C-alpha distance (Angstrom), angle and dihedral (degrees) to the residues before:
residue distance angle dihedral
M1 . . .
N2 3.77 . .
V3 3.78 139.2 .
L4 3.80 117.6 -115.5
Q5 3.81 116.5 -167.1
G6 3.78 90.6 -27.9
R7 3.84 93.4 -46.8
F8 3.79 125.1 120.2
V9 3.82 110.0 -130.1
S10 3.79 137.9 157.8
H11 3.81 129.5 -120.6
E12 3.79 91.4 -116.6
P13 3.83 108.4 109.3
S14 3.79 117.6 -125.0
E15 3.77 140.5 151.7
E16 3.80 89.8 -110.8
L17 3.79 93.9 57.9
T18 3.80 93.1 43.8
W19 3.78 90.9 52.6
R20 3.79 89.9 45.8
A21 3.79 93.1 52.2
E22 3.79 92.4 49.4
R23 3.78 90.8 49.6
L24 3.78 93.9 48.9
V25 3.78 97.9 51.7
S26 3.80 93.3 50.8
K27 3.80 111.0 89.3
E28 3.80 90.7 -160.0
S29 3.81 88.0 63.4
W30 3.80 89.4 61.4
L31 3.76 95.8 51.9
E32 3.77 133.8 -4.2
R33 3.78 89.1 -115.0
G34 3.77 133.7 0.7
D35 3.79 135.3 54.2
F36 3.80 102.8 -89.6
L37 3.79 108.9 159.1
P38 3.80 123.9 -151.5
L39 3.79 122.6 -101.4
N40 3.79 116.0 -95.5
V41 3.80 98.2 -113.0
S42 3.81 133.9 126.1
Y43 3.78 126.3 -146.7
Q44 3.77 136.4 -149.8
V45 3.81 111.0 -141.4
L46 3.80 105.1 -146.4
A47 3.81 98.9 178.1
G48 3.78 139.0 -1.2
A49 3.79 129.1 9.5
P50 3.81 134.1 -109.7
P51 3.82 116.2 -96.1
A52 3.78 119.8 -95.5
Q53 3.80 91.1 -131.1
Q54 3.78 129.7 43.4
R55 3.81 113.4 -96.7
Y56 3.78 126.4 -147.5
L57 3.82 94.8 -112.3
S58 3.78 134.6 23.5
I59 3.80 117.2 -166.2
G60 3.78 121.4 -157.7
L61 3.78 129.4 -164.2
S62 3.78 132.5 163.4
S63 3.78 123.6 -149.6
V64 3.79 134.9 -167.1
K65 3.78 133.3 -179.0
R66 3.80 112.2 -81.5
K67 3.79 125.1 -147.7
K68 3.80 90.3 -131.8
E69 3.79 130.5 18.7
G70 3.81 122.8 -13.4
Y71 3.80 127.4 -138.6
L72 3.79 105.7 -168.6
I73 3.83 97.4 103.8
P74 3.85 94.2 48.1
T75 3.81 88.7 47.4
L76 3.81 92.1 53.8
K77 3.80 91.2 45.5
S78 3.79 90.3 53.1
L79 3.81 93.1 49.0
F80 3.79 93.8 51.9
F81 3.81 101.5 32.2
Q82 3.80 93.0 49.3
S83 3.81 90.0 54.3
S84 3.79 129.6 80.6
P85 3.84 119.7 -123.3
E86 3.81 88.9 -103.5
E87 3.79 91.3 52.1
R88 3.81 92.7 48.2
S89 3.79 89.9 53.3
S90 3.82 89.1 53.2
M91 3.80 96.3 55.3
V92 3.78 143.8 55.8
V93 3.80 124.0 -157.7
V94 3.80 116.0 -149.4
V95 3.81 116.7 -162.2
L96 3.79 120.6 -167.3
L97 3.80 111.6 -158.8
A98 3.77 93.8 -153.1
D99 3.80 100.7 177.9
F100 3.81 120.6 104.7
D101 3.82 93.0 -144.7
V102 3.81 102.7 112.3
T103 3.81 94.6 -162.5
W104 3.81 91.8 53.7
R105 3.79 92.0 48.3
V106 3.80 93.2 49.8
T107 3.82 92.4 47.5
T108 3.80 93.4 45.9
T109 3.80 93.0 47.1
R110 3.80 89.7 50.4
E111 3.82 90.7 52.1
I112 3.80 91.4 49.5
K113 3.81 92.5 49.1
A114 3.80 90.5 50.0
G115 3.79 95.7 47.0
F116 3.80 101.9 36.7
A117 3.80 106.8 33.3
V118 3.81 93.3 135.1
E119 3.79 94.1 48.5
L120 3.80 91.2 49.0
E121 3.80 91.5 48.2
Q122 3.81 92.3 50.6
S123 3.82 94.1 48.1
Q124 3.78 91.5 -113.2
L125 3.81 91.0 122.3
V126 3.81 132.6 40.0
V127 3.81 125.4 -179.3
L128 3.82 119.6 -156.8
H129 3.77 143.0 177.4
V130 3.80 132.1 -164.5
P131 3.83 114.4 -152.4
Q132 3.77 118.3 -119.8
D133 3.80 93.5 -115.2
Q134 3.82 88.6 65.9
Y135 3.82 91.2 65.1
P136 3.81 126.1 86.4
S137 3.78 116.1 -129.9
V138 3.80 117.4 -67.3
T139 3.81 96.3 -174.0
G140 3.77 130.6 82.3
L141 3.81 91.8 26.4
K142 3.80 125.7 152.0
R143 3.78 114.8 -85.2
N144 3.79 104.1 -123.7
Y145 3.83 114.5 -174.5
N146 3.81 87.9 14.4
D147 3.79 91.0 -82.4
A148 3.79 116.8 168.6
P149 3.84 113.8 -101.0
E150 3.82 90.4 -110.6
R151 3.79 91.1 53.9
V152 3.82 92.0 47.4
S153 3.80 90.7 52.0
F154 3.81 92.3 47.3
R155 3.79 96.9 50.3
S156 3.82 92.7 41.1
K157 3.82 91.1 52.6
Q158 3.81 88.3 47.5
N159 3.81 91.1 54.1
L160 3.79 89.6 53.0
D161 3.80 91.4 47.7
Y162 3.78 90.9 54.9
S163 3.78 92.2 43.4
F164 3.82 91.1 56.3
L165 3.81 92.2 42.0
I166 3.81 93.9 50.7
H167 3.80 91.2 44.2
Y168 3.81 92.3 55.4
T169 3.80 92.8 45.6
A170 3.82 95.8 53.1
G171 3.78 108.7 122.4
L172 3.81 97.9 9.6
G173 3.81 90.1 103.9
R174 3.77 138.1 17.0
Y175 3.79 86.7 -120.6
Y176 3.79 132.7 25.9
L177 3.81 126.0 -143.3
Q178 3.81 119.9 -159.4
L179 3.81 116.4 -148.4
E180 3.78 139.4 163.3
D181 3.80 124.7 -122.5
D182 3.81 94.6 -109.7
V183 3.80 107.3 59.9
S184 3.78 139.5 109.3
S185 3.78 122.2 -143.1
A186 3.77 135.2 -134.0
K187 3.78 115.9 -116.9
Y188 3.82 114.1 -87.7
F189 3.81 91.8 3.1
L190 3.82 92.7 160.3
S191 3.81 92.6 59.0
T192 3.80 90.1 49.3
I193 3.79 91.0 50.3
R194 3.79 91.1 48.7
R195 3.81 90.9 51.4
H196 3.81 92.9 50.9
V197 3.81 91.8 47.1
E198 3.80 90.4 51.8
E199 3.81 89.6 49.9
Q200 3.80 90.6 53.6
E201 3.80 90.8 48.5
A202 3.81 91.4 49.4
K203 3.81 89.7 52.5
K204 3.82 89.4 44.8
T205 3.79 90.1 -127.5
T206 3.79 116.8 178.5
W207 3.78 105.4 -133.4
A208 3.79 139.1 161.2
M209 3.81 99.8 179.5
L210 3.80 132.9 23.3
E211 3.80 117.1 -165.4
F212 3.80 124.0 -143.5
S213 3.80 94.2 174.2
V214 3.79 130.8 31.5
L215 3.80 93.0 -141.1
G216 3.80 124.3 102.4
Y217 3.79 111.9 -70.4
I218 3.79 95.3 -25.3
G219 3.79 117.9 126.0
K220 3.81 98.6 3.6
L221 3.81 113.1 154.3
Y222 3.83 124.8 -155.0
K223 3.77 136.9 177.6
S224 3.79 110.1 -107.8
A225 3.80 90.1 -128.6
H226 3.81 88.8 68.0
L227 3.82 97.2 48.2
P228 3.84 99.3 90.1
L229 3.79 89.1 52.3
L230 3.81 91.9 46.5
A231 3.81 91.3 48.8
R232 3.80 90.9 50.9
F233 3.82 90.7 45.7
L234 3.82 93.0 53.8
F235 3.81 90.4 45.5
L236 3.81 94.5 50.5
F237 3.81 95.3 47.6
Y238 3.79 99.5 30.9
Q239 3.80 94.6 128.4
E240 3.81 97.6 44.6
M241 3.81 105.2 76.1
P242 3.82 144.2 -24.3
C243 3.79 119.0 -61.8
D244 3.80 97.5 -109.3
W245 3.82 90.1 53.7
L246 3.80 91.2 50.1
M247 3.80 90.5 49.8
S248 3.81 90.5 53.1
R249 3.81 89.8 50.2
F250 3.80 89.5 49.9
R251 3.80 90.7 52.9
E252 3.79 90.7 51.6
L253 3.80 92.4 48.0
L254 3.79 88.4 55.4
T255 3.84 86.5 57.3
Q256 3.79 98.5 -105.9
K257 3.79 98.4 130.8
E258 3.81 100.9 -179.7
P259 3.81 129.5 43.3
I260 3.81 117.1 -106.9
V261 3.81 104.7 -144.6
F262 3.79 124.4 179.3
K263 3.81 124.3 -152.7
P264 2.91 139.2 -119.7
S265 3.79 91.5 44.1
L266 3.80 117.4 -121.8
F267 3.81 98.0 -149.6
Q268 3.79 133.2 50.7
H269 3.79 129.1 -161.4
I270 3.82 108.3 -121.6
G271 3.81 101.4 171.5
T272 3.79 115.1 117.1
Y273 3.79 95.7 -175.2
S274 3.80 124.2 45.1
S275 3.78 122.4 -122.4
F276 3.83 85.4 -128.7
Q277 3.82 107.6 83.6
G278 3.82 91.7 -34.5
T279 3.80 93.7 -86.0
Y280 3.82 119.3 169.5
N281 3.80 112.5 -94.8
K282 3.82 123.1 -174.8
L283 3.82 96.6 172.7
K284 3.83 111.7 150.7
D285 3.80 135.3 174.1
M286 3.80 106.6 -127.3
D287 3.82 91.1 -162.5
F288 3.81 94.9 59.3
E289 3.82 120.9 118.2
E290 3.77 113.7 -173.6
G291 3.77 96.6 -166.1
I292 3.82 96.2 -115.6
Y293 3.79 87.3 114.7
T294 3.79 108.2 83.5
N295 3.77 107.1 -178.4
P296 3.81 109.2 -157.9
S297 3.80 121.0 -132.6
A298 3.79 108.8 -77.8
E299 3.78 145.5 162.3
V300 3.80 111.2 -122.1
Y301 3.80 125.2 -151.9
S302 3.79 136.3 178.0
D303 3.80 135.6 175.3
M304 3.81 91.3 -152.9
S305 3.79 114.1 107.6
T306 3.81 108.5 -103.5
Y307 3.80 121.3 -130.6
K308 3.81 112.0 -133.8
N309 3.83 112.2 -54.0
H310 3.81 97.3 -22.1
H311 3.81 93.6 115.9
P312 3.83 124.2 -176.9
K313 3.82 94.9 -108.2
L314 3.82 91.3 62.5
A315 3.82 88.5 73.3
W316 3.81 88.9 56.2
E317 3.79 99.8 45.1
P318 3.83 124.3 75.5
G319 3.78 117.8 -104.5
E320 3.76 137.7 57.2
G321 3.82 97.8 -53.2
F322 3.82 123.5 110.6
F323 3.80 141.5 -179.8
W324 3.80 115.4 -104.0
G325 3.79 116.6 -170.3
R326 3.77 134.1 177.1
S327 3.82 121.9 -113.3
P328 3.84 106.2 -41.8
D329 3.80 123.8 -139.7
N330 3.77 128.1 -139.4
G331 3.80 104.7 -77.9
S332 3.82 95.9 25.5
Y333 3.78 113.0 140.5
L334 3.76 149.8 -167.9
T335 3.79 111.7 -154.4
A336 3.79 129.6 -172.9
V337 3.82 113.5 -160.5
F338 3.80 112.3 -160.4
K339 3.79 120.8 -132.8
A340 3.81 87.2 -133.0
P341 3.82 132.8 13.9
T342 3.79 114.3 -93.2
V343 3.78 140.1 178.3
V344 3.81 107.0 -110.6
T345 3.80 111.4 -145.2
G346 3.81 100.3 172.0
I347 3.80 140.2 13.1
F348 3.80 130.6 -163.2
V349 3.81 122.9 -177.7
E350 3.80 125.3 178.5
T351 3.80 124.6 -176.5
G352 3.80 134.6 -178.7
S353 3.77 132.7 30.2
E354 3.80 124.5 -114.4
G355 3.80 90.3 -16.5
K356 3.81 95.4 -51.0
D357 3.83 132.7 105.8
V358 3.80 92.1 19.7
L359 3.80 118.5 168.0
E360 3.77 99.2 -122.1
S361 3.79 103.3 -169.4
A362 3.81 127.8 20.5
Q363 3.79 144.3 131.0
V364 3.80 123.1 -127.0
E365 3.80 110.9 -142.4
I366 3.79 139.6 176.9
G367 3.82 121.5 -151.3
R368 3.80 145.0 -161.7
D369 3.80 137.1 -153.0
V370 3.79 109.4 40.4
R371 3.80 117.2 -130.6
S372 3.80 138.3 170.9
T373 3.81 118.7 -108.5
E374 3.79 131.5 -143.1
K375 3.83 88.2 -104.5
G376 3.79 90.6 61.3
E377 3.80 91.4 -106.9
K378 3.79 130.1 119.5
S379 3.79 125.5 -116.2
C380 3.81 139.1 148.0
E381 3.79 130.6 -87.6
R382 3.79 94.7 -137.6
F383 3.80 131.6 32.0
L384 3.79 131.8 -169.9
S385 3.82 121.2 -159.6
V386 3.80 113.2 -128.5
G387 3.79 96.7 -179.6
T388 3.80 147.6 -51.8
L389 3.79 133.9 -91.0
E390 3.79 115.6 -100.1
N391 3.79 117.1 -160.1
G392 3.79 87.7 -13.2
R393 3.83 95.3 -55.3
F394 3.78 138.1 97.2
E395 3.81 129.6 -172.8
K396 3.78 130.0 169.7
H397 3.81 131.6 162.1
E398 3.82 139.0 -172.3
M399 3.80 90.8 27.6
D400 3.80 91.6 154.5
K401 3.80 92.0 65.4
K402 3.80 89.3 73.3
D403 3.82 102.4 29.7
S404 3.80 116.8 14.6
F405 3.80 99.1 -177.5
S406 3.79 127.8 128.2
S407 3.78 120.2 -102.4
S408 3.77 130.8 -158.9
C409 3.80 101.0 -170.7
L410 3.77 142.3 37.7
R411 3.79 116.5 -160.8
I412 3.78 133.8 -173.1
K413 3.82 105.1 -159.0
V414 3.79 120.3 -169.3
S415 3.83 111.0 -128.5
A416 3.81 98.0 -172.9
G417 3.79 128.4 26.8
Q418 3.79 119.9 -121.1
K419 3.79 136.0 -165.2
E420 3.79 93.6 -139.7
W421 3.77 119.7 85.1
V422 3.77 118.2 -112.3
I423 3.79 134.1 -129.7
I424 3.80 117.2 -161.1
K425 3.77 97.0 -162.9
K426 3.77 101.2 -177.3
I427 3.78 142.2 -9.8
R428 3.79 114.6 -164.9
I429 3.78 126.6 175.6
S430 3.80 132.7 -177.6
T431 3.78 118.7 -146.1
K432 3.76 145.6 177.5
P433 3.81 126.8 -143.2
S434 3.78 120.1 -81.0
S435 3.79 127.3 -150.4
I436 3.81 93.5 -157.4
P437 3.81 114.2 109.3
H438 3.78 119.9 -111.5
Q439 3.82 112.4 -82.0
T440 3.79 119.5 -140.7
């Protein structure tokens, strides 16, 4: 085996390695313009191989041994299982096993090979390791922000991990997505990312980083042309500050002053215990929508006065829209009437924004027997309360285990008037098919 431009390759000739060599010796492949040279680092490829042709998206995540439970395998399952076959063929996931525990690396690699044989075979997944002697020292560093020495060493090592990971991934995809090893993904996240990128291109937006989660360094998207510079940046300043802070500085240096954040978020943090000393971590992204909620087609009505273009149906539809109504009275409602009866298995309702315009008191109801009202709207003859909002939110699952009947309406009915306006940010329901004919 030999090392070519900092890449670990074998002597066996192949089209993949030829393409890789040609890409590595071209400076233009490292950055659209400029003479940025690659880092001097070698890699051990533990499983898989990089694709022969550039994919649309490369996804990078680094993983280390945790003192308690690990999340890498569930994270990989989510990435692949939440993607269509076409999406999987348009991406490559690069995993850096960044722990120096040989036993853990061997066990983890074996688990990945057993669970993702197809993805490895199709160059949709590559597993790497960088030997310890490739790292600069992570001990005895200056204690910026008065962090404990152990914390400084941990975050500095993490910066180096991501530097090496990003460096290897440069050029594998047109765009690069940074994740952690303890996340779950929204369904068809790649297609959503592609749509948002195309929107930015149509608007001719100058951007260095697009954010698909507000948490840490989860869901941060970069252009592959910038990756060698980002890798070098993280390497040079690895001991200065945490990785997410460095990434924000990098964005600013590339003249993108303000974050560009898309909602709903496409990735959710699932880890309960941190990779740093196994401490408990309950961090969650409140703007995440996994895609398990499949709102059926519905007509949506409300007797609350609508503010501007924030119509009732925006609370029902996916996306960033919401319903914004003026001060509701006791008995005011928002009703969704389904196109066809369905068995509702779960309901999630969120109101308010940043603590304001919260619906303080309301019942959540499901109804049967669709009828026309005097206002020319549709509603249901009978409603059953399934619970009340608490702090402006409502969430209930496995409703069909108690009552497995088909519903035709969902209604949020105000039970006490309020002077404050109300935002109904999102209504999401999960369902299962019904054999009952459509009621009119």
